[in-house]
N, C-alpha and C positions, 0 to 999 in steps of 0.2 A: 504494499499500499504505499502511493508516495502521493504528497500534495506540493503542488506545482502551477506555473502557468501553464495554460494550454497550449499545445502546437496547432497549427493551422489544419494539418490533417487529420486534427480530433473534431474539427467543426461538424462533420457530418454526425458525431457520438453527442455532441453536445446539443445539437438538433433534436436528435432522438428522444435525447432524456428532457429537453424543455416540452416537447410535444406530447409526453407521458406522464408529465407532472400537471403542464396546464391547460393544454389542448388547444394553445394556438393554432391558426391556419399556417399554410404554407405562405402565403402571401406577407403575412404579419414575419414569421423568421426572416424570410428574404429581406424584408426591410430591415430587420434587427441587424443580420449580420453583414448587411452591405453599408449601414450608418450607424448602428447603435453601437456594436463589439469591437473590442480591442483586446487583444490577448493579455494586454498589460494592466486590462480592467476585469481582471477574472481570475479566480483561482479554482483548481478541482482537484479531486483526488482521484489517481488512477489505478486500478486493481487488476491486475491481469490483463494490462494491457487495454483495459475498458474505464470510461469514464463513470464512476458510480455515484460522485456528491460534486455539487459544483455551486459556486455564486458568482455574482458580476456586481459592478458598482459603477456609477457615474460620480465625478467630482463637483461638489456644491458646496459655496461658501454662505457664511453667514457672520454678522461681526466681526469680519475680516479673520474667520477660522476656517479651516478646511476640512470638508467632511465628506466620507465616503458615502452613498448613498447606497445600500444595498438593495438587489432586487434578483427575483428569479432563481430564489435559493430552492434548490432541489436535490433530494436523494434516490436514486433510482428504488423502486416497489420493492425488489427483492432484496435490497441491502439494507432496509430501514430497521431501528431497533438497535442499529450496532455504534451508536455514538459518533457516527461519521461528522455530522453537521457539528456537533462539538468540537471535533479535530480538526474540521475544516473552519470554523470561527477561530480557532486559538491561534492556527495559521495564518489566517488575513490580519488578526489583530496585528501580531508580531511583522507582517509584511507592512501594513499603513502606518504602523508606529513609526517604522525604520524612514519612511517615505515622509513623515513630518504630517501627518494627519493628525486632528485634533480629537475626532471622534467618529463615530457611525450613526447612521441614521437607518430606519427601516421602517417603510408602513405594509402592517400585517392585515390580511384579508378581512379578519374581524378581530373586535376586541378580544376575544377570548385566545386568540393566538398570540396576542401582544402581551396577554398576562403569562403564557408559555415562554416568551422571549427574554422575561424578566427572570427565570430560572438562570438564564445565561447573564444577567448583568444590566440587561435593558431596562431602562424606566422610561415612563410617557414624557414626551417631550412637548410635542403641539397639539392643539385640537383644532377642529373647524366645525361651521356649521353646513347643514346639506338642507337644501330646502327643496319642495316640488311645487311647479305652480303650471298654470294652464295659460294658454295663449292669453295675449289680450287684445282687446278693441283695436288699438291703435299701434302700428309698428311702430318701432325704433330706427331711428335714422342709424345705420350700420355701415359701417368701412371696413371692410376686408384688409388685413395688413400683413405683412410678411414677418419672419420671425425676429429682424435685426429690430424694426419699429416696436414690434411686442415687447422685446427685452427692454429698449429704452426707456419705454411709457411703465412698464412693469417696475424697473427700480424706482421710480417716482411715487408710486401707489402701494408699495408694499409696505404692511403694517410694520411697526417695531419688532426688531428681531424673527422677520422673515427671512427665509433660505432663498436665495439668489441661485437660478438654473439656466445657466447660459453654456456658450461653447458647445462642447459633445452633445450633451444632453438634449439641449434646445435643438439642435440639428434633428436629433432622431424624433422628439416631440412634432417638427415639423412636418415629419414624414406620416404622422397618425392624426393629426389637429389640425385645424384651422383656427385662426388668429382674427378677432374681432374688435373695434374700438368704436364708443360714441362720445356723447355728453356727458361725461363723469365719468365713465365706467370701461372697463376691458376684459376680455374673456378668452378663454381657451377651451375650445371642444369640437364635437362632431354630431351631426344629426343622422342617427340609426333608426330608421323605419318609422319616420315620423317623429321622434321624439329627441330631444336635443339633450345631449349628454354633457354637461359643462364643467371640465375637469377642474375649471379655476376661473372665478368670477370676482374681480375687483372695483370697488367702487359704489356706486348708486345701485343699491337692491332693488329700486322702484322702475327700474330699467328693465328687468330681468323678464317681464312679460311679455313688453315691446319687443324685446329681442327673438325670443321664441315666435310671435308672430311674423317678423321680419324674416324669420328662416324657413317659414313654411312649415312649421313644426306645430304640434297640437298640446305638446306639454314641454316641460323642460325639468332637469335635475339640476341643480346648482351646488357647487362646491367654493365656498366661501369664507374669508376670515369668520372665526365666532370661538364659542367655548361649549358648545354641546356634544359634540363627537370626538371621542379619542381617536388621533389620527397615526402621529407619527411617534417611534419609540428611539431612544438614543442611547448609546454605549460610548460614555468618554473614552478618550486613550492617553490622557495627562491631564493631571488634576488643573483646578480653574478652568476645565472647559464650561464656556456659557452655553446653555442650552437655547436651541430655536425656540421661538415661540410660534411659529406658522410655519407650516409646509401643505402644500398643496397638490403641486402638479407630479402626481404620482403616476409609476407606469403601471395602472392597471387599466 
């Protein structure tokens, strides 16, 4: 059993394990391994030549601190219950500490899974609000924007303690979401089957219904700064690490 960065020839194994664990489409995996993946942002355990456990990260920042946002943490179904994640996390902590990271962030699929991560030293760091609204009668004035403009506007609208997600992670997010802005608000998301899924909404909440109408959707689910939903967990890698208070653009 060996922990290391993956080799390029192992990408088919990484794809297979991702699909087993999460069921994402080949189109999504094509996008990820084209513009979201780098072997130096991934650690895996290989056993008898096969990848059996893996995790990936993007670098994000908050209050001039560097964080590794972990995602797609997976262990092969046939190898679970052997402590492989614990071993992989210990290895990754050493690697990230040596690279000067201040902490690790992750967004569990459920709050109960977040509590499970607390056994590995993680603690709740950031909360959000999630609201569902129907389309309003009057459409909002909407401008679709590119990722660079989105990043510049987002810096100005992030609440105190918000996580900046730019560079490589924003490049990948741009392959999955569209970005919009209007009078006093900013949004990232996509319309699926007539429903707007807004991964992040910053600014005037009153504009949400108008955005749903403008995009031709019947309803929308919005993630935005707030206190009601536990969302991101943190594992500090150094003393004095300040916890982010807001994180929303998760790869879910």
